[in-house]
C-alpha positions as CSV (number, residue, x, y, z in Angstrom):
1,M,-105.6,2.5,-71.7
2,D,-102.9,4.0,-73.7
3,S,-103.0,7.4,-71.9
4,P,-102.5,5.9,-68.4
5,C,-99.6,3.8,-69.7
6,R,-98.0,6.7,-71.3
7,F,-98.4,8.8,-68.2
8,A,-97.0,6.0,-66.2
9,C,-94.0,5.7,-68.6
10,R,-93.5,9.4,-68.4
11,C,-93.6,9.4,-64.7
12,N,-91.2,6.5,-64.6
13,L,-88.8,8.4,-66.9
14,V,-89.2,11.6,-64.8
15,Y,-88.5,9.6,-61.6
16,Q,-85.6,7.9,-63.3
17,D,-84.1,11.3,-64.3
18,K,-84.7,12.6,-60.8
19,L,-83.1,9.4,-59.4
20,V,-80.1,9.9,-61.7
21,K,-79.8,13.5,-60.7
22,E,-80.2,12.7,-57.0
23,E,-77.5,10.0,-57.3
24,K,-75.3,12.5,-59.2
25,N,-75.9,15.2,-56.5
26,T,-75.4,12.6,-53.8
27,R,-72.0,11.6,-55.3
28,F,-71.1,15.3,-55.7
29,N,-72.1,16.1,-52.1
30,L,-70.4,13.0,-50.8
31,Y,-67.2,14.1,-52.6
32,K,-67.6,17.6,-51.2
33,L,-68.1,16.2,-47.7
34,T,-65.1,13.9,-48.1
35,H,-63.0,16.8,-49.4
36,Q,-64.0,19.1,-46.5
37,W,-63.6,16.2,-44.0
38,R,-60.1,15.6,-45.3
39,A,-59.3,19.3,-45.0
40,L,-60.5,19.3,-41.4
41,L,-58.5,16.1,-40.7
42,R,-55.5,17.6,-42.4
43,A,-55.8,20.8,-40.3
44,A,-56.2,18.7,-37.1
45,K,-53.4,16.4,-38.0
46,S,-51.2,19.4,-39.0
47,K,-51.8,21.0,-35.6
48,E,-51.0,17.7,-33.9
49,L,-47.9,17.3,-36.0
50,K,-46.9,20.8,-35.3
51,K,-47.3,20.2,-31.5
52,D,-45.3,17.0,-31.9
53,I,-42.6,18.8,-33.8
54,E,-42.4,21.5,-31.1
55,I,-42.2,18.8,-28.4
56,L,-39.6,17.0,-30.4
57,S,-37.6,20.2,-31.1
58,Q,-37.8,21.1,-27.4
59,T,-36.7,17.5,-26.5
60,F,-33.9,17.7,-29.1
61,E,-32.8,21.0,-27.7
62,R,-32.8,19.5,-24.2
63,V,-30.9,16.5,-25.5
64,V,-28.4,18.8,-27.3
65,D,-27.9,20.9,-24.2
66,R,-27.4,17.7,-22.1
67,K,-24.9,16.4,-24.6
68,D,-23.1,19.8,-24.6
69,S,-23.0,19.7,-20.8
70,V,-21.7,16.1,-20.9
71,I,-19.1,17.1,-23.5
72,K,-18.1,20.1,-21.4
73,S,-17.8,17.9,-18.3
74,L,-15.8,15.3,-20.2
75,A,-13.5,18.0,-21.6
76,K,-13.1,19.4,-18.1
77,D,-12.3,15.8,-16.8
78,L,-9.9,15.4,-19.7
79,Q,-8.2,18.7,-18.8
80,E,-8.0,17.7,-15.2
81,A,-6.6,14.3,-16.1
82,E,-4.0,16.0,-18.3
83,E,-3.1,18.3,-15.5
84,Q,-2.8,15.4,-13.1
85,Y,-0.7,13.5,-15.7
86,S,1.6,16.5,-16.2
87,M,1.9,17.0,-12.4
88,A,2.7,13.3,-11.9
89,L,5.2,13.5,-14.8
90,R,6.8,16.6,-13.2
91,S,7.0,15.0,-9.8
92,H,8.5,11.8,-11.4
93,L,11.1,13.9,-13.3
94,Q,11.9,15.8,-10.1
95,N,12.3,12.5,-8.3
96,M,14.5,11.2,-11.1
97,D,16.6,14.4,-11.0
98,T,17.0,14.1,-7.3
99,L,18.0,10.4,-7.6
100,I,20.5,11.3,-10.4
101,D,22.0,14.1,-8.3
102,L,22.2,11.8,-5.3
103,Q,23.9,9.1,-7.4
104,R,26.3,11.7,-8.8
105,S,27.1,13.0,-5.4
106,R,27.7,9.5,-4.1
107,L,29.9,8.8,-7.2
108,K,31.9,11.9,-6.5
109,I,32.3,10.9,-2.8
110,L,33.3,7.4,-3.9
111,Q,35.7,8.9,-6.4
112,S,37.3,11.1,-3.8
113,E,37.5,8.2,-1.4
114,Y,39.0,6.1,-4.1
115,E,41.6,8.8,-5.0
116,E,42.4,9.2,-1.3
117,E,42.9,5.5,-0.8
118,L,44.9,5.3,-4.0
119,E,47.2,8.1,-2.7
120,I,47.5,6.3,0.6
121,L,48.3,3.0,-1.2
122,K,50.8,4.8,-3.4
123,K,52.5,6.3,-0.4
124,E,52.6,3.0,1.4
125,F,53.9,1.3,-1.8
126,D,56.7,3.9,-2.2
127,S,57.7,3.7,1.5
128,E,57.7,-0.2,1.3
129,R,59.6,-0.1,-2.0
130,S,62.2,2.3,-0.6
131,M,62.5,0.2,2.5
132,I,62.9,-3.0,0.4
133,V,65.4,-1.3,-1.9
134,D,67.5,-0.1,1.1
135,H,67.3,-3.5,2.7
136,H,68.3,-5.2,-0.6
137,R,71.2,-2.7,-1.0
138,Q,72.4,-3.5,2.6
139,E,72.1,-7.2,2.0
140,M,74.0,-6.9,-1.3
141,N,76.8,-5.0,0.5
142,D,76.9,-7.7,3.2
143,V,77.0,-10.5,0.5
144,Q,79.8,-8.7,-1.3
145,D,81.8,-8.4,1.9
146,I,81.3,-12.1,2.5
147,L,82.3,-13.0,-1.0
148,F,85.4,-10.8,-0.8
149,A,86.3,-12.5,2.5
150,M,85.7,-16.0,1.0
151,E,87.8,-15.1,-2.1
152,E,90.6,-13.9,0.1
153,N,90.4,-17.1,2.2
154,A,90.2,-19.2,-1.0
155,S,93.2,-17.4,-2.6
156,D,95.3,-18.1,0.6
157,R,94.3,-21.8,0.6
158,E,95.0,-22.0,-3.2
159,N,98.5,-20.5,-2.8
160,E,99.3,-23.0,0.0
161,A,97.9,-25.9,-2.0
162,R,99.9,-24.7,-5.1
163,Q,103.1,-24.6,-3.2
164,E,102.5,-28.1,-1.8
165,F,101.6,-29.3,-5.2
166,Q,104.8,-27.8,-6.8
167,S,107.0,-29.5,-4.2
168,L,105.2,-32.8,-4.6
169,R,105.3,-32.5,-8.3
170,D,109.0,-31.9,-8.3
171,E,109.6,-34.9,-6.2
172,I,107.3,-37.1,-8.3
173,K,108.8,-35.7,-11.5
174,N,112.4,-36.6,-10.4
175,K,111.3,-40.0,-9.4
176,N,109.3,-40.5,-12.5
177,L,112.3,-39.4,-14.6
178,E,114.5,-42.1,-13.0
179,E,111.9,-44.7,-13.4
180,K,111.1,-43.5,-16.9
181,H,114.8,-43.8,-18.0
182,A,114.9,-47.3,-16.6
183,L,111.7,-48.3,-18.2
184,R,112.5,-46.7,-21.5
185,I,115.3,-49.1,-22.1
186,Q,113.2,-52.1,-21.0
187,L,110.2,-51.1,-22.9
188,E,111.8,-50.1,-26.3
189,G,112.0,-53.7,-27.3
190,Q,108.5,-54.5,-26.1
191,V,107.4,-51.4,-28.0
192,E,108.8,-52.5,-31.2
193,D,107.1,-55.9,-30.9
194,L,103.9,-54.3,-29.8
195,W,104.1,-51.7,-32.7
196,K,104.3,-54.5,-35.2
197,Q,101.4,-56.3,-33.6
198,F,99.6,-52.9,-33.3
199,Q,100.2,-52.2,-37.0
200,A,98.8,-55.6,-37.9
201,A,95.9,-55.2,-35.6
202,L,95.3,-51.6,-36.9
203,K,95.3,-52.8,-40.5
204,N,92.9,-55.6,-39.6
205,Y,90.8,-53.2,-37.5
206,Q,90.6,-50.6,-40.3
207,E,89.5,-53.3,-42.7
208,T,86.9,-54.6,-40.4
209,T,85.6,-51.3,-39.1
210,E,85.4,-49.3,-42.3
211,E,81.6,-49.5,-42.4
212,R,81.2,-48.8,-38.7
213,K,83.5,-45.8,-39.1
214,A,81.2,-44.4,-41.8
215,A,78.1,-45.0,-39.6
216,F,80.0,-43.5,-36.7
217,E,80.8,-40.4,-38.7
218,T,77.1,-40.1,-39.7
219,L,76.0,-40.6,-36.1
220,K,78.6,-38.1,-35.0
221,S,77.3,-35.5,-37.4
222,K,73.8,-36.2,-36.2
223,D,74.9,-36.0,-32.6
224,E,76.5,-32.6,-33.3
225,T,73.3,-31.5,-34.9
226,S,71.2,-32.8,-32.0
227,A,73.5,-31.3,-29.5
228,R,73.2,-27.9,-31.2
229,E,69.4,-28.3,-31.3
230,I,69.3,-29.4,-27.7
231,E,71.4,-26.4,-26.8
232,F,69.0,-24.2,-28.7
233,Q,66.0,-25.8,-27.0
234,M,67.7,-25.5,-23.6
235,R,68.3,-21.8,-24.2
236,K,64.7,-21.5,-25.4
237,L,63.4,-23.4,-22.3
238,Q,65.6,-21.1,-20.2
239,R,64.0,-18.1,-21.7
240,I,60.5,-19.6,-21.3
241,S,61.2,-20.5,-17.7
242,D,62.4,-16.9,-17.1
243,T,59.3,-15.6,-18.8
244,I,57.1,-18.0,-16.7
245,A,58.9,-16.8,-13.6
246,S,58.3,-13.2,-14.4
247,L,54.7,-13.9,-15.4
248,K,54.2,-15.8,-12.1
249,A,55.6,-12.9,-10.2
250,K,53.4,-10.5,-12.1
251,M,50.4,-12.8,-11.7
252,A,51.0,-13.0,-8.0
253,Q,51.2,-9.3,-7.8
254,N,48.0,-9.0,-10.0
255,V,46.3,-11.6,-7.8
256,K,47.1,-9.6,-4.7
257,E,46.0,-6.3,-6.3
258,S,42.8,-8.0,-7.7
259,E,42.0,-9.5,-4.3
260,E,42.4,-6.1,-2.7
261,R,40.3,-4.5,-5.5
262,N,37.7,-7.3,-5.2
263,R,37.5,-6.8,-1.5
264,D,37.0,-3.1,-2.0
265,L,34.4,-3.8,-4.7
266,K,32.6,-6.3,-2.4
267,E,32.4,-3.7,0.3
268,Q,31.1,-1.1,-2.2
269,R,28.7,-3.7,-3.6
270,E,27.4,-4.5,-0.1
271,V,27.0,-0.7,0.6
272,I,25.2,-0.3,-2.8
273,A,23.1,-3.4,-2.2
274,Q,22.0,-2.1,1.2
275,H,21.2,1.3,-0.3
276,F,19.4,-0.5,-3.2
277,H,17.3,-2.6,-0.7
278,T,16.5,0.6,1.2
279,L,15.4,2.3,-2.0
280,K,13.5,-0.8,-3.1
281,S,11.6,-0.9,0.2
282,Q,10.8,2.8,-0.1
283,M,9.7,2.3,-3.7
284,N,7.6,-0.7,-2.7
285,S,6.0,1.2,0.1
286,F,5.4,4.1,-2.3
287,R,3.9,1.7,-4.8
288,E,1.7,0.2,-2.2
289,N,0.5,3.6,-1.1
290,E,-0.1,4.6,-4.7
291,R,-1.9,1.3,-5.4
292,R,-4.1,1.8,-2.3
293,R,-4.8,5.4,-3.5
294,L,-5.6,4.1,-7.0
295,T,-7.9,1.4,-5.6
296,K,-9.7,4.0,-3.5
297,L,-9.9,6.4,-6.4
298,T,-11.2,3.5,-8.6
299,L,-13.8,2.6,-6.1
300,D,-14.8,6.2,-5.5
301,S,-15.0,6.8,-9.3
302,N,-17.1,3.6,-9.8
303,A,-19.4,4.7,-6.9
304,S,-19.6,8.2,-8.4
305,I,-20.2,6.8,-11.9
306,K,-23.0,4.6,-10.5
307,A,-24.5,7.5,-8.6
308,L,-24.3,9.7,-11.7
309,Q,-25.8,6.9,-13.7
310,S,-28.7,6.6,-11.3
311,K,-29.1,10.4,-11.3
312,L,-29.0,10.3,-15.1
313,E,-31.6,7.5,-15.3
314,L,-33.7,9.5,-12.8
315,G,-33.3,12.6,-14.9
316,E,-34.2,10.7,-18.1
317,R,-37.2,9.2,-16.3
318,I,-38.2,12.7,-15.1
319,L,-37.8,14.0,-18.7
320,K,-39.9,11.2,-20.1
321,V,-42.6,11.8,-17.5
322,S,-42.4,15.5,-18.2
323,E,-42.8,14.9,-21.9
324,Q,-45.8,12.7,-21.2
325,C,-47.2,15.3,-18.8
326,R,-46.6,18.0,-21.4
327,K,-48.7,16.0,-23.9
328,K,-51.5,15.9,-21.4
329,E,-51.4,19.5,-20.4
330,T,-54.4,21.7,-21.1
331,E,-54.3,24.8,-23.1
332,E,-54.5,26.9,-19.9
333,E,-51.6,25.0,-18.3
334,K,-49.5,25.5,-21.5
335,V,-50.2,29.2,-21.6
336,L,-50.0,29.7,-17.8
337,P,-47.8,26.9,-16.4
338,F,-47.5,28.6,-13.0
339,Y,-50.5,29.5,-11.0
340,A,-50.9,33.1,-9.9
341,S,-50.1,33.9,-6.4
342,S,-53.0,34.3,-3.9
343,L,-51.0,36.7,-1.7
344,T,-51.6,40.4,-1.5
345,Q,-49.1,43.0,-2.4
346,E,-48.0,43.6,1.2
347,E,-47.7,39.9,1.8
348,E,-45.5,39.4,-1.3
349,E,-43.3,42.3,-0.2
350,D,-42.9,40.7,3.2
351,V,-42.0,37.4,1.6
352,S,-39.4,39.0,-0.7
353,A,-37.9,40.9,2.2
354,A,-37.7,37.7,4.2
355,V,-36.0,35.9,1.3
356,A,-33.5,38.7,0.8
357,E,-32.4,38.5,4.5
358,P,-29.3,36.4,5.1
359,P,-30.1,33.0,6.6
360,S,-29.2,32.5,10.3
361,E,-29.8,28.8,10.7
362,Q,-28.4,25.8,8.8
363,L,-31.8,24.6,7.5
364,A,-32.5,28.2,6.2
365,E,-29.2,28.2,4.4
366,V,-30.0,24.9,2.7
367,M,-33.4,26.2,1.7
368,H,-31.9,29.4,0.5
369,E,-29.7,27.4,-1.9
370,Y,-32.8,25.9,-3.5
371,T,-34.6,29.2,-4.3
372,S,-34.1,28.6,-8.0
373,L,-36.5,25.6,-7.8
374,E,-39.4,27.8,-6.7
375,N,-41.2,27.5,-10.0
376,F,-40.8,23.7,-9.9
377,W,-42.2,23.5,-6.5
378,K,-45.1,25.7,-7.6
379,R,-46.0,23.3,-10.4
380,Y,-45.4,20.3,-8.1
381,N,-47.7,21.7,-5.4
382,K,-50.3,22.5,-8.0
383,V,-50.2,18.9,-9.3
384,L,-50.2,17.6,-5.8
385,L,-53.3,19.7,-4.9
386,D,-55.0,18.4,-8.1
387,K,-54.1,14.9,-7.2
388,V,-55.5,15.3,-3.6
389,A,-58.7,16.9,-5.1
390,M,-59.0,14.0,-7.5
391,D,-58.5,11.5,-4.8
392,K,-61.1,13.2,-2.7
393,E,-63.5,13.3,-5.6
394,K,-62.8,9.7,-6.3
395,S,-63.6,8.7,-2.7
396,T,-66.8,10.8,-2.8
397,L,-67.8,9.1,-6.1
398,L,-67.0,5.6,-4.6
399,D,-69.2,6.4,-1.6
400,E,-71.9,7.6,-3.9
401,N,-71.5,4.5,-6.1
402,Q,-71.9,2.4,-3.0
403,R,-75.0,4.2,-2.0
404,L,-76.5,3.9,-5.5
405,R,-75.7,0.2,-5.5
406,T,-77.6,-0.1,-2.2
407,V,-80.5,1.8,-3.6
408,L,-80.4,-0.4,-6.7
409,K,-80.4,-3.5,-4.6
410,Q,-83.4,-2.2,-2.6
411,Y,-85.2,-1.4,-5.9
412,L,-84.5,-4.8,-7.3
413,D,-85.7,-6.3,-4.0
414,G,-88.8,-4.2,-4.3
415,I,-89.8,-5.3,-7.7
416,S,-89.3,-8.9,-6.7
417,V,-92.3,-10.7,-5.0
418,N,-91.5,-13.4,-2.4
419,D,-92.2,-14.1,1.2
420,E,-88.8,-12.9,2.4
421,I,-89.1,-9.5,0.6
422,L,-92.7,-9.0,1.7
423,S,-91.7,-9.7,5.3
424,N,-89.2,-6.8,5.2
425,V,-89.8,-3.1,4.3
426,N,-90.9,-2.6,0.7
427,P,-89.9,0.4,-1.4
428,L,-93.0,-0.1,-3.7
429,F,-95.2,0.6,-0.8
430,V,-95.6,4.4,-1.3
431,V,-98.1,6.6,0.6
432,N,-98.3,10.3,-0.3
433,Q,-95.1,9.9,-2.5
434,Q,-93.2,8.5,0.5
435,T,-91.8,5.0,1.1
436,N,-91.0,3.3,4.4
437,V,-87.5,2.6,3.0
438,P,-84.9,5.2,4.3
439,M,-83.2,6.7,1.1
440,S,-80.2,8.9,1.7
441,I,-80.3,10.4,-1.9
442,P,-83.6,11.1,-3.7
443,V,-83.9,10.0,-7.3
444,A,-84.5,13.5,-8.4
445,D,-81.2,14.7,-7.1
446,P,-79.1,16.2,-9.9
447,R,-76.0,14.4,-8.6
448,V,-77.8,11.1,-9.5
449,Q,-79.0,12.2,-12.8
450,R,-76.5,11.9,-15.7
451,P,-76.7,14.2,-18.8
452,T,-77.7,12.4,-21.9
453,Q,-76.4,13.5,-25.2
454,T,-77.3,11.9,-28.5
455,V,-74.4,11.4,-30.8
456,V,-74.9,10.7,-34.5
457,E,-71.9,9.9,-36.8
458,A,-71.4,12.0,-39.9
459,A,-71.1,8.8,-42.1
460,H,-74.6,7.7,-40.9
461,V,-76.0,11.1,-41.7
462,V,-74.5,11.1,-45.2
463,K,-75.5,7.6,-45.9
464,Y,-79.1,7.7,-44.8
465,T,-80.3,11.3,-45.0
466,V,-78.5,12.9,-47.9
C-alpha cells in the first residue's frame, strides 16, 4: 500500500514540476510572442506613420506653395494698387497744377483789366478835374467882375448919399444950434432943479441898490465868462461843422467809389460764380463717372472674388479628394501613376508630329493650350475606365445575384411539400442527374462556388495550443 502511494506522490510531484515548467515556458513564450507581435505592430505602424508623414509633408508643401502663390498675387495686387494710386495722385496733381495755372492766368488777365480800367478812370478823373478847375476859374473871374461892378456902383451911391447926408446934416446942425441956444437958457433952471432931485434920487438909489449892484457885478463876470465859453464852443462847433462837412464830402466820394467798386466786384463775383458753377458741374459729372466706375469695379471685384473663392473651394475639394485617393492608391499606382501607352513607336511619332504642328482651327488652339494637362487626363481616363469596368462588373454581379436568388427560391420550393409545389415542376425530381427545372447556371460552376479560407486568430492559438 505504501509503494503505490509513494509512486502516486512522486508522479504528482513530477506532474506538478512539469506543470510549473510548462506554465513558466508558457509565460516566457507568451512574452516572446507579445514582444515579437509588438515589433511587427511597431514596424507596420511606423510604415503607416511614415506614409502619413510623407502625405502630410506633400500636403504641407502644396499648402506652402499655394500660400506663396497667394502672397505673390497679393504683392502683385498691392504693387498694382500702389501704381494706380501713384497714377491717380499724378493725375490729380496735374489737374491741380492746370487749375492753378488757369487761376493765375485769369488773375493776370483780371489784374491787367483792372489796371487798364484804373488808367481809364484816372484819365477821366484828370480830364473832369481839369474841366471843373477851368470852369471854377472862369466862374471866379465872372464873380470878381460882378463884385467889382457892384463895388463901383455901391461907391457911387455912397458918395451921393454922403453928399446928401452932409447937406442935411449942416441944415439940421444949424437949426439944432439955434434951438439948442434957446433951450439951453430955458433948461438951465430946470436942470438945476432936476440935478438936485437927481442927486437925492441917486443917493437913495445907491443906498437901495448896493446889494443888487454887487449881484449885478457877479452876474456880469459870470456873463463874461459864459460869453467867452460860448464863443469858444461856437468856434469849436464851427470847426466840427467844417470837419463834418469835409467828412461828408469825403464820405460821398467814398460812397461813390465804393459803389463803383462794389459794382465791379459784383460783376467779377457773377463771372467767378458762373465759372464756379461750371467747374462744379464738371466736377460733379467727373465724380459721378468715377463713382460709377468705382461701383462697377467693386461689383467686378466682388464677382471675381466670389469666382476665385468658388475656384479655391473647388481646388481645396479636389486636393482633399486627391489626398483621400492617394491614401487608397495601390503600390503599383504609387510607383507607376500613369499607365503605359498602348501605341506603337510609329503611332507615337505620328501623334507627336501632329501635336507639334500649329493649330488651324479655334478648337484645336484651345486644346493646344491644355497640353500640359495630358498626364491629368491620363489618370482621369484610367480612373474613368476602372469605374466603368467596376460598374459593369457590379451589373453582372447583380444579375448573377438575381439568378442565384431565383435558384434559391426554386430550391426552397423544392424542399417544401404541398399541393401547390407538387402541381408545378419540382427540382427534386431528378432522372439521370437532370431535373425538369430549367437552370441557367449549374451548381458546379466555379462562378457560383466561393473560396473558403479558415482564419484562426493568433490569440486563440496562443491561448489554447501553446
